[in-house]
C-alpha positions as CSV (number, residue, x, y, z in Angstrom):
1,X,-109.6,60.5,-156.8
2,X,-112.7,62.5,-157.6
3,X,-112.7,65.3,-160.2
4,X,-108.9,65.1,-160.1
5,X,-108.7,65.8,-156.4
6,X,-107.5,63.2,-153.9
7,X,-110.0,61.6,-151.5
8,X,-108.3,61.6,-148.2
9,X,-109.3,61.4,-144.6
10,X,-106.1,62.8,-143.1
11,X,-104.2,66.0,-143.4
12,X,-103.1,66.9,-147.0
13,X,-99.4,66.3,-147.6
14,X,-97.0,67.2,-150.3
15,X,-97.3,63.7,-151.7
16,X,-101.1,64.1,-152.0
17,X,-100.4,67.2,-154.1
18,X,-97.9,65.6,-156.4
19,X,-100.5,65.5,-159.3
20,X,-101.0,69.3,-159.1
21,X,-97.2,69.9,-159.2
22,X,-96.8,67.4,-162.0
23,X,-99.6,69.0,-164.1
24,X,-98.1,72.5,-163.7
25,X,-94.6,71.1,-164.5
26,X,-95.9,69.4,-167.6
27,X,-97.6,72.6,-168.9
28,X,-94.6,74.7,-168.2
29,X,-92.3,72.2,-170.0
30,X,-94.6,72.0,-173.0
31,X,-94.6,75.8,-173.3
32,X,-90.8,76.1,-172.8
33,X,-90.1,74.8,-176.3
34,X,-91.8,77.9,-177.8
35,X,-90.2,81.3,-177.9
36,X,-92.4,83.8,-176.2
37,X,-92.2,87.3,-174.9
38,X,-92.5,88.1,-171.2
39,X,-96.0,89.3,-171.8
40,X,-96.9,86.0,-173.5
41,X,-95.4,84.0,-170.7
42,X,-97.2,86.2,-168.1
43,X,-100.6,85.6,-169.8
44,X,-99.9,81.8,-169.9
45,X,-99.1,81.8,-166.2
46,X,-102.3,83.7,-165.3
47,X,-104.5,81.5,-167.4
48,X,-103.4,77.9,-166.8
49,X,-101.2,77.1,-163.9
50,X,-102.9,79.6,-161.6
51,X,-106.3,78.1,-162.5
52,X,-105.1,74.6,-161.8
53,X,-104.0,75.8,-158.4
54,X,-107.3,77.6,-157.8
55,X,-109.3,74.4,-158.3
56,X,-107.2,72.7,-155.6
57,X,-107.1,75.8,-153.3
58,X,-110.9,76.1,-153.2
59,X,-111.1,72.6,-151.6
60,X,-107.9,72.1,-149.6
61,X,-105.5,74.2,-147.5
62,X,-102.4,73.5,-149.5
63,X,-99.1,72.8,-147.6
64,X,-96.7,75.7,-147.9
65,X,-94.2,73.5,-149.6
66,X,-96.7,72.9,-152.4
67,X,-97.5,76.6,-152.9
68,X,-93.8,77.4,-152.9
69,X,-93.0,74.7,-155.5
70,X,-95.9,75.9,-157.7
71,X,-94.7,79.5,-157.5
72,X,-91.1,78.4,-158.2
73,X,-92.2,76.7,-161.4
74,X,-94.2,79.7,-162.5
75,X,-91.4,82.1,-161.5
76,X,-88.8,80.1,-163.5
77,X,-91.0,80.0,-166.5
78,X,-91.8,83.7,-166.4
79,X,-88.1,84.8,-166.2
80,X,-86.4,82.0,-168.1
81,X,-88.9,80.4,-170.4
82,X,-87.6,76.9,-169.7
83,X,-89.2,74.7,-167.1
84,X,-86.1,73.3,-165.4
85,X,-83.5,75.8,-166.2
86,X,-82.5,78.4,-163.7
87,X,-82.2,82.1,-164.6
88,X,-82.0,85.0,-162.2
89,X,-85.2,86.9,-161.7
90,X,-85.4,90.5,-162.8
91,X,-87.8,91.5,-160.1
92,X,-88.6,90.0,-156.7
93,X,-91.6,87.6,-156.8
94,X,-93.3,89.6,-154.1
95,X,-93.2,92.6,-156.4
96,X,-94.5,90.6,-159.3
97,X,-97.5,89.5,-157.2
98,X,-98.6,93.0,-156.6
99,X,-101.7,94.4,-158.4
100,X,-101.1,96.5,-161.6
101,X,-102.0,99.7,-159.8
102,X,-99.2,99.1,-157.3
103,X,-96.6,98.3,-160.0
104,X,-96.8,94.5,-160.0
105,X,-97.9,92.1,-162.8
106,X,-101.1,91.1,-161.2
107,X,-100.2,87.5,-160.3
108,X,-102.0,86.4,-157.2
109,X,-99.9,85.0,-154.4
110,X,-100.9,81.4,-153.9
111,X,-100.9,81.3,-150.2
112,X,-103.2,84.2,-149.7
113,X,-105.4,83.1,-152.6
114,X,-105.7,79.7,-151.0
115,X,-106.8,81.2,-147.7
116,X,-109.3,83.5,-149.5
117,X,-110.9,80.7,-151.4
118,X,-111.3,78.6,-148.2
119,X,-112.8,81.5,-146.4
120,X,-115.3,81.9,-149.2
121,X,-116.3,78.2,-148.7
122,X,-116.9,78.9,-145.0
123,X,-118.9,82.1,-145.8
124,X,-121.1,80.1,-148.2
125,X,-121.7,77.5,-145.5
126,X,-122.6,80.0,-142.9
127,X,-124.9,82.1,-145.1
128,X,-126.8,79.2,-146.7
129,X,-125.4,79.8,-150.2
130,X,-124.0,76.3,-150.4
131,X,-126.0,73.7,-152.2
132,X,-125.0,71.2,-149.6
133,X,-126.5,73.3,-146.8
134,X,-129.7,73.9,-148.8
135,X,-130.0,70.2,-149.5
136,X,-129.6,69.3,-145.8
137,X,-132.2,71.9,-144.8
138,X,-134.6,70.6,-147.3
139,X,-134.2,67.0,-146.1
140,X,-134.5,68.1,-142.5
141,X,-137.8,69.9,-143.3
142,X,-139.1,66.8,-145.1
143,X,-138.1,64.6,-142.3
144,X,-140.0,66.6,-139.6
145,X,-143.0,67.4,-141.7
146,X,-144.4,63.8,-141.5
């Protein structure tokens, strides 16, 4: 592990992502003991579990089973308030994930957010915005200047 992310040399699996799911589950279960309104639960979802997932998504292409599990935990918390209990959703999750202007609640869909963050990493590498690319160029210049 490095900075909470697994160091692996193979394709990322659901087992590698177990710490992410466990962290989100722990947060949701901790919050479930408190009574909160829908707006309060929505704000908690936007701030903590989504940010945990963003950290992982900016590094790895998460398996679809992991994104579905994380969204399931957040969906259950939003509608039921309890981490493991099941309560029918009042609105489809795809509608909840729409922006405010389109009638949604502004939660970003994890799969598309994961792809966007990885594309940003590629963009940074191709346009020399990455510190890693700048470091490699600097060392290459130093090596050839002598």
